[in-house]
C-alpha positions in Angstrom: 0.1 0.1 -0.1 2.9 2.3 0.7 4.1 2.0 -2.9 0.7 2.9 -4.2 0.7 6.3 -2.1 4.4 6.8 -3.2 3.2 6.5 -6.8 0.4 8.4 -6.3 2.5 11.2 -5.2 4.6 11.0 -8.2 1.6 11.2 -10.3 0.2 14.1 -8.7 3.5 16.5 -8.8 3.8 15.4 -12.4 0.3 16.5 -13.1 1.1 19.7 -11.6 4.1 20.3 -13.7 2.2 19.6 -16.8 -1.0 21.5 -15.7 1.3 24.6 -16.4 1.3 23.5 -20.2 -2.2 22.3 -20.2 -4.7 25.2 -19.5 -7.6 22.5 -19.8 -6.5 20.4 -17.0 -7.7 21.2 -13.3 -6.3 19.5 -10.3 -7.8 19.6 -6.6 -6.2 17.9 -3.6 -7.7 17.6 -0.1 -6.2 15.9 2.9 -7.5 15.4 6.1 -5.3 13.8 8.7 -5.6 13.0 12.4 -3.2 11.9 15.1 -5.5 10.2 17.8 -3.9 10.6 21.3 -4.8 8.8 24.6 -6.3 11.1 27.0 -7.1 11.0 30.7 -10.6 12.6 30.3 -11.7 11.0 27.1 -10.0 7.8 27.5 -7.5 5.6 25.7 -7.6 5.8 22.0 -9.6 2.7 20.4 -11.3 2.4 17.0 -14.1 0.0 17.8 -15.2 -0.2 14.2 -11.8 -1.8 13.1 -10.9 -3.2 16.4 -7.7 -1.4 16.6 -5.8 0.8 19.1 -2.4 1.1 17.5 -2.8 3.0 14.2 -3.3 6.4 15.8 -2.4 8.4 12.5 -5.3 8.3 10.0 -5.7 10.1 6.9 -8.5 10.6 4.3 -7.3 12.3 1.0 -8.9 13.0 -2.3 -7.3 13.9 -5.6 -9.8 15.0 -8.0 -8.8 15.5 -11.8 -10.8 17.2 -14.4 -9.5 17.6 -18.2 -11.5 19.5 -21.1 -11.0 18.5 -24.5 -12.5 18.8 -28.1 -14.4 21.7 -26.7 -17.3 19.7 -25.5 -16.0 16.8 -23.4 -14.9 16.8 -19.8 -12.9 13.7 -18.5 -12.9 13.4 -14.5 -11.3 11.0 -12.1 -11.2 11.1 -8.3 -8.8 9.0 -6.3 -9.3 8.5 -2.8 -7.1 7.0 -0.1 -8.0 5.9 3.4 -4.8 5.1 5.2 -4.4 3.0 7.3 -7.9 3.3 8.0 -10.4 6.1 7.5 -10.9 8.5 10.1 -12.9 7.7 13.0 -16.7 7.7 12.6 -16.4 7.0 8.9 -17.9 4.0 7.3 -15.6 0.8 6.8 -16.7 0.5 3.2 -14.0 3.4 2.8 -10.9 1.5 3.1 -7.6 1.6 1.4 -6.5 3.8 -1.8 -8.5 3.1 -5.0 -10.4 5.0 -7.6 -13.6 6.6 -6.1 -15.2 8.1 -9.2 -14.7 8.6 -12.7 -16.9 10.0 -15.6 -16.9 11.1 -19.1 -19.2 14.2 -20.0 -20.6 15.4 -23.3 -22.2 19.0 -23.4 -23.6 21.0 -26.0 -26.3 23.6 -26.2 -29.2 20.8 -26.2 -27.5 17.8 -24.9 -25.9 17.1 -21.8 -24.6 13.2 -21.3 -22.7 11.6 -18.8 -21.2 8.1 -18.6 -19.6 6.8 -15.4 -20.2 8.2 -12.0 -22.5 11.3 -11.7 -24.7 13.5 -9.3 -28.4 14.6 -9.8 -31.1 16.3 -8.1 -35.0 16.1 -8.9 -36.9 18.9 -7.2 -36.1 19.4 -3.6 -34.5 15.9 -3.4 -37.4 14.3 -1.7 -37.1 11.6 -4.5 -33.8 12.0 -5.5 -30.3 13.5 -4.5 -27.0 12.4 -5.1 -24.1 14.5 -3.6 -20.9 14.3 -1.8 -20.0 15.8 1.6 -16.6 14.7 2.6 -17.0 16.1 6.4 -20.0 13.8 6.7 -18.4 10.7 4.7 -21.1 11.0 2.2 -20.8 10.1 -1.4 -23.9 8.4 -3.0 -23.2 9.0 -6.8 -24.7 6.9 -9.4 -22.6 4.7 -11.6 -24.2 4.5 -14.8 -25.5 7.1 -17.2 -27.5 10.1 -17.4 -29.1 12.1 -20.5 -30.3 15.8 -19.9 -32.1 17.0 -23.2 -33.1 20.5 -23.6 -35.3 20.7 -26.8 -36.3 24.0 -26.6 -35.5 27.0 -24.2 -38.5 26.2 -21.7 -38.3 22.3 -21.6 -35.6 20.4 -19.9 -35.8 16.3 -19.9 -33.6 14.0 -17.8 -33.3 10.2 -18.0 -30.7 8.3 -15.8 -29.9 4.7 -14.8 -27.4 3.3 -12.2 -26.1 1.8 -9.2 -25.2 3.7 -6.0 -21.9 4.1 -4.8 -21.3 2.2 -1.5 -17.8 3.0 -0.3 -15.5 1.4 -3.5 -18.4 -0.6 -4.4 -21.8 -0.4 -5.9 -25.1 -1.2 -4.3 -27.3 -4.3 -5.4 -30.4 -2.2 -6.1 -30.5 -0.4 -9.6 -31.9 3.2 -9.7 -33.9 4.3 -12.7 -35.0 8.1 -13.0 -36.8 10.6 -15.2 -37.3 14.0 -14.5 -39.1 16.8 -16.5 -38.9 20.7 -15.7 -41.5 23.0 -17.9 -41.0 26.8 -17.7 -44.6 27.9 -18.2 -43.8 31.7 -17.6 -41.7 31.6 -21.1 -44.5 30.2 -22.9 -46.8 32.5 -21.7 -44.6 35.5 -21.7 -45.7 36.4 -18.4 -44.1 39.4 -17.0 -42.0 39.7 -13.9 -43.4 36.3 -12.9 -41.9 32.8 -12.8 -43.9 29.6 -13.0 -42.3 26.4 -13.3 -43.9 22.9 -13.3 -41.9 19.6 -12.5 -42.7 16.0 -12.6 -40.2 13.1 -11.5 -40.1 9.4 -11.4 -37.5 7.3 -9.7 -37.6 3.5 -9.2 -35.5 1.2 -7.0 -35.2 -2.6 -8.1 -33.8 -4.8 -5.7 -34.4 -8.6 -5.4 -36.0 -9.7 -2.4 -35.0 -12.5 -0.1 -38.3 -13.4 1.1 -39.8 -16.4 -0.6 -43.1 -15.2 -1.0 -42.8 -11.3 -0.8 -46.2 -9.4 -0.1 -44.3 -6.4 -2.2 -42.8 -6.0 -5.7 -39.2 -5.8 -6.5 -39.3 -2.5 -8.3 -40.3 0.4 -5.7 -41.7 3.7 -7.5 -41.6 7.1 -6.1 -43.2 10.1 -8.1 -43.3 13.7 -7.5 -45.0 16.8 -8.6 -44.0 20.2 -8.0 -44.8 23.9 -8.7 -42.6 27.0 -8.2 -44.0 30.3 -8.4 -42.5 33.9 -8.1 -43.7 37.2 -8.8 -42.1 40.4 -7.8 -41.3 40.1 -4.3 -43.3 37.2 -3.5 -42.3 33.5 -3.8 -44.1 30.1 -3.3 -43.4 26.4 -4.1 -45.1 23.0 -3.2 -44.1 19.4 -4.0 -46.0 16.4 -3.3 -44.4 12.8 -3.2 -45.9 9.5 -3.3 -44.0 6.0 -2.9 -45.4 2.6 -3.6 -45.7 -0.1 -1.1 -42.5 -1.7 0.3 -41.0 -3.8 3.1 -40.4 -1.7 6.1 -37.6 -2.4 8.7 -38.3 -3.4 12.3 -35.9 -4.5 15.2 -33.1 -4.6 12.7 -34.9 -6.6 10.2 -37.1 -6.3 7.1 -40.3 -7.1 7.8 -42.6 -9.2 5.1 -45.4 -8.5 7.2 -45.3 -4.7 7.6 -45.6 -3.3 4.0 -46.7 0.4 3.6 -46.5 3.2 0.8 -44.9 6.5 1.9 -45.8 10.1 0.8 -44.3 13.6 1.3 -45.7 17.2 1.4 -43.5 20.2 1.2 -44.7 23.6 0.9 -42.7 27.0 1.2 -43.6 30.5 0.6 -42.2 33.8 1.7 -41.9 37.5 0.8 -38.9 40.0 0.7 -37.9 43.3 0.1 -34.9 45.8 1.1 -34.7 45.5 5.0 -37.4 42.9 5.3 -37.8 39.3 4.8 -40.2 36.3 5.8 -39.9 33.0 5.1 -42.5 29.9 6.0 -42.0 26.1 5.5 -44.4 23.1 6.0 -43.6 19.5 5.7 -45.1 16.1 6.2 -43.3 12.9 5.9 -44.9 9.4 6.3 -42.4 6.4 5.6 -40.3 8.3 3.4 -37.0 6.4 3.9 -35.7 5.2 0.4 -32.6 3.3 0.0 -30.8 1.3 -2.9 -30.5 -1.4 -0.6 -33.5 -2.0 1.6 -31.6 -3.4 4.3 -29.3 -0.1 4.5 -32.3 1.6 6.3 -31.3 2.9 9.7 -27.6 2.9 9.1 -25.5 5.6 10.9 -23.7 6.7 8.0 -26.4 7.7 5.7 -25.1 5.2 3.3 -27.1 4.1 0.2 -29.7 7.0 0.8 -31.7 7.6 -2.6 -33.5 11.0 -1.3 -32.5 13.8 0.6 -34.5 14.7 3.9 -32.5 17.3 6.0 -33.9 18.7 9.3 -35.7 21.7 8.5 -34.4 24.0 11.5 -32.3 26.9 12.0 -28.5 26.2 11.2 -26.8 27.5 14.1 -23.2 28.7 14.1 -22.1 28.1 17.7 -21.0 25.3 19.9 -23.3 25.2 22.3 -26.5 25.9 20.2 -25.1 22.6 18.2 -25.5 20.5 21.2 -29.1 19.5 20.6 -29.7 19.2 17.0 -32.8 17.8 15.5 -32.3 15.1 12.8 -35.5 14.4 10.4 -37.5 11.8 11.4 -38.7 9.7 8.3 -38.6 6.3 9.6 -41.4 3.9 10.8 -40.9 2.5 14.4 -43.8 1.0 16.0 -42.2 0.3 19.2 -41.9 4.2 19.7 -45.0 4.8 17.8 -43.2 6.8 14.9 -44.3 6.7 11.1 -42.7 10.2 10.1 -42.9 13.7 11.2 -45.2 17.0 10.8 -43.9 20.7 11.2 -42.2 23.7 10.1 -40.2 26.9 10.6 -40.7 30.5 10.2 -38.1 32.9 9.4 -38.2 36.6 9.8 -35.6 39.2 9.2 -35.9 43.1 9.6 -33.3 45.6 9.6 -34.1 49.2 11.5 -33.4 52.1 9.7 -30.2 54.0 10.3 -30.6 57.3 12.4 -33.5 56.2 14.6 -33.9 55.4 18.2 -33.3 51.7 17.7 -31.0 51.8 14.5 -28.5 54.2 15.7 -25.7 55.5 13.4 -25.5 52.2 11.3 -28.9 50.5 11.7 -29.7 47.2 13.7 -30.4 43.8 12.2 -32.8 41.6 13.8 -33.6 38.0 12.8 -36.4 35.6 14.2 -36.5 31.8 13.8 -39.1 29.3 15.1 -39.5 25.7 14.1 -41.8 23.0 15.3 -41.5 19.2 14.9 -43.7 16.6 16.0 -44.8 12.9 15.1 -47.7 11.7 13.3 -50.9 11.0 15.2 -52.4 7.7 14.8 -53.1 4.3 15.7 -50.1 1.8 15.9 -50.5 -1.9 16.1 -47.6 -4.3 17.1 -46.9 -7.8 15.7 -48.5 -10.4 17.3 -48.3 -13.6 14.9 -50.1 -15.8 17.8 -53.4 -13.9 17.8 -53.0 -13.4 14.0 -52.6 -9.6 14.1 -50.3 -7.8 11.5 -48.3 -5.2 12.3 -49.7 -1.8 11.1 -50.2 2.0 11.6 -52.8 4.5 10.6 -52.2 8.1 10.7 -54.2 11.0 9.9 -53.6 13.7 7.5 -52.8 16.9 9.9 -52.7 15.2 13.1 -49.8 16.3 15.4 -48.7 13.6 17.7 -45.9 13.6 20.3 -43.4 16.5 20.2 -40.0 15.7 18.8 -38.3 19.2 18.8 -38.9 23.0 18.8 -36.5 26.0 18.4 -37.1 29.6 18.8 -33.9 31.9 18.2 -33.5 35.7 17.9 -30.4 37.3 16.4 -29.4 41.2 16.9 -26.8 42.4 14.8 -25.2 45.7 15.8 -22.6 47.8 14.2 -21.3 50.4 16.7 -18.4 51.9 15.1 -16.7 51.2 11.5 -14.3 48.8 13.3 -16.6 47.4 15.9 -19.5 45.3 15.7 -21.5 42.8 17.8 -24.0 39.7 17.7 -26.5 38.8 20.6 -28.1 35.7 20.2 -30.8 33.7 22.3 -32.1 30.4 21.7 -34.7 28.3 23.4 -35.0 24.6 22.5 -37.0 21.4 23.3 -35.1 18.2 22.3 -36.7 14.9 22.5 -33.5 12.9 23.3 -35.3 9.6 23.0 -36.7 10.1 19.7 -33.6 11.9 18.1 -30.9 9.7 19.7 -32.6 6.4 20.7 -32.5 7.2 24.5 -33.4 9.7 27.1 -36.2 12.2 27.9 -37.4 15.9 26.8 -34.4 18.3 27.3 -35.6 22.2 27.4 -32.7 24.5 27.4 -32.2 28.4 26.9 -28.9 29.5 25.3 -27.2 33.0 25.3 -24.4 33.9 22.9 -22.5 37.3 23.0 -20.3 37.6 20.0 -18.0 40.7 19.2 -15.5 41.4 16.6 -12.8 44.6 16.4 -11.0 45.2 13.2 -7.4 46.6 14.2 -6.5 47.7 10.8 -4.0 46.1 8.3 -6.1 43.1 8.0 -5.9 42.4 11.8 -9.2 41.7 13.9 -10.1 40.0 16.9 -13.4 38.1 17.7 -14.7 37.3 21.0 -17.6 34.6 22.0 -19.1 33.9 25.2 -21.7 31.3 25.3 -24.0 29.8 28.2 -26.5 26.7 28.2 -29.0 26.2 30.9 -31.5 23.3 30.8 -34.2 21.7 33.1 -31.9 18.5 33.2 -29.4 18.3 35.9 -26.9 16.7 33.4 -26.6 19.5 31.2 -25.3 22.9 32.1 -22.8 24.1 29.6 -20.5 27.3 29.4 -18.2 28.0 26.4 -16.2 30.8 24.8 -14.2 31.5 21.7 -11.3 33.9 20.9 -10.1 34.2 17.2 -7.2 36.5 16.0 -6.6 37.2 12.4 -3.1 38.4 12.1 -3.8 39.2 8.4 -5.9 38.4 5.4 -4.0 35.0 5.3 -3.3 33.7 8.7 -5.3 33.2 11.6 -5.4 31.6 15.2 -8.2 30.4 17.5 -9.1 28.9 20.9 -12.4 27.6 22.2 -13.6 25.6 24.9 -17.0 24.1 26.2 -17.4 22.8 29.6 -20.4 20.9 31.3 -21.3 21.7 35.0 -23.8 19.1 34.8 -24.0 15.6 36.1 -23.6 13.8 32.6 -21.2 10.9 32.9 -20.1 11.1 29.3 -19.0 15.0 29.6 -19.2 15.9 33.0 -16.3 18.1 34.4 -14.5 17.7 31.3 -13.2 20.8 28.9 -13.8 20.1 25.0 -11.2 22.5 23.8 -9.6 23.2 20.4 -6.7 25.2 19.5 -5.5 25.9 16.2 -4.9 28.1 13.2 -5.1 28.5 9.5 -3.2 29.9 6.6 -4.5 30.6 3.2 -2.8 31.7 0.0 -4.6 31.7 -3.2 -6.4 28.5 -3.7 -4.1 26.6 -1.1 -5.2 26.5 2.7 -3.6 24.7 5.6 -5.4 24.2 8.9 -4.2 22.6 12.1 -5.9 22.1 15.5 -5.3 20.2 18.4 -8.5 19.5 21.1 -11.5 17.3 22.2 -14.3 16.4 20.0 -17.3 15.8 22.2 -19.7 12.6 21.3 -22.9 13.5 19.7 -24.5 14.6 16.3 -22.5 16.0 13.6 -24.8 17.9 11.3 -24.1 19.7 7.9 -27.0 21.1 5.9 -29.5 19.6 8.2 -27.9 16.0 7.4 -26.5 14.4 10.7 -24.3 11.6 11.7 -23.3 10.4 15.4 -19.6 10.9 16.0 -17.4 9.3 19.1 -15.4 11.0 21.7 -11.8 11.8 20.8 -8.5 13.5 21.3 -6.1 14.4 18.6 -4.0 16.7 16.3 -5.9 17.6 13.3 -4.3 18.9 10.0 -6.4 20.0 6.8 -4.8 20.6 3.3 -6.8 21.8 0.3 -4.9 22.9 -2.9 -6.4 23.5 -6.5 -4.5 24.2 -9.7 
């Protein structure tokens, strides 16, 4: 394996030299390396996934090469290395050094054809989304073929087929898809108005292990949507149905519990200078959709065909991200769950300058409120001896037990040309049993004060003070951050959070991080040392669990 890595390095640096001569070649490198340490507070290093305590240094590296030729063609490859194992909390399917993705693309004014690995999204992603997020360890690209055809300016058609990427292999299930987009406003020549209509189909075909299955090998999903925009007002709606399919219960697929799924998403808003409001409503029922049925419930989000993020405020601070909501789209009769219902409202307002509350520079205020609950209904447990099948029946708009709520207010104030502050308050209710599988409802209040002062010549200093108080004796956190930008290229920081509560996993432990970064052009190097708190890590509303760990981390990104 060492020979492979050395060879790749020679190839990489050789390509850098050639790139100076080949304008059509672009190269991107990202490397994330961690040296895990034994720690008296977080414990000795041990990788439970690989049953290993010796290999303390791990690295995830990605080399992406794109080459454009003959005006309309692009060839792409991505080489990935996870040596000697992937970083902690990544799937074991990422192991060793290998070719991750490859593709050949042809594009002209009407056609866009891709063979190999590709990414695609239909509508909001409720029926299909393929994407890569290296921080979460997600790369669910499809390997096959995709054709996008635009016969006229107001119609776009997409057809695709493939098997989903799972590590360095592909899924057993096959994915079929078709999407159509119609720009109705262009047809009718609407003025200052946009009206788009979309229809999508996605099918997953996977052989069943049941001798006499009570469902079809092919699972169908259909989506219809409308997007409307006029002047300062916008609105969009999407409805999805999924055909009957087996549901996983107790870690096993159940041939006795076969149900369809559906989803409804509605978003509307209004915005103008100094004011904006946005509201979203979503209802999900049995909307798990995987390229392999048995992948349902995996902690790494592998084999997921659709995209179901948690629609809540995406907070920026350490303590506001301790209790984060993960969308609940699964069926679990033991906990009377079959999906979720709820939404969120965002409101933004800028108080004008030279007013009593606005002051010399004005004041920006943002509100957010989100609420999520289960679907109210009747849930029947499996009882073969009594001849009772497992089942559930839920109402259309019935709100069941509360899963999560979040209310926040953010005030941004500029005091002088060099000094500005943020005041942030969050009230949360978090059903730990539903989101994490055990625990009770936790209600908390979080306060944050942040100030940034510019010192001139590219220098600035930023300070944060945070506090979390809850009705649980286990959680009573304080925290802070200091960041110093030495110039536009170099910055250093230190942060720490500390739980005064009685939670045995975090009690009296400082989860600190010290680090810095250097940026020059398209190259960035970041280094930090510290402790990682166990819990949910979320990016864009998609989450995965991470284990407690201590170590030195280096992140390098380069592009040419």
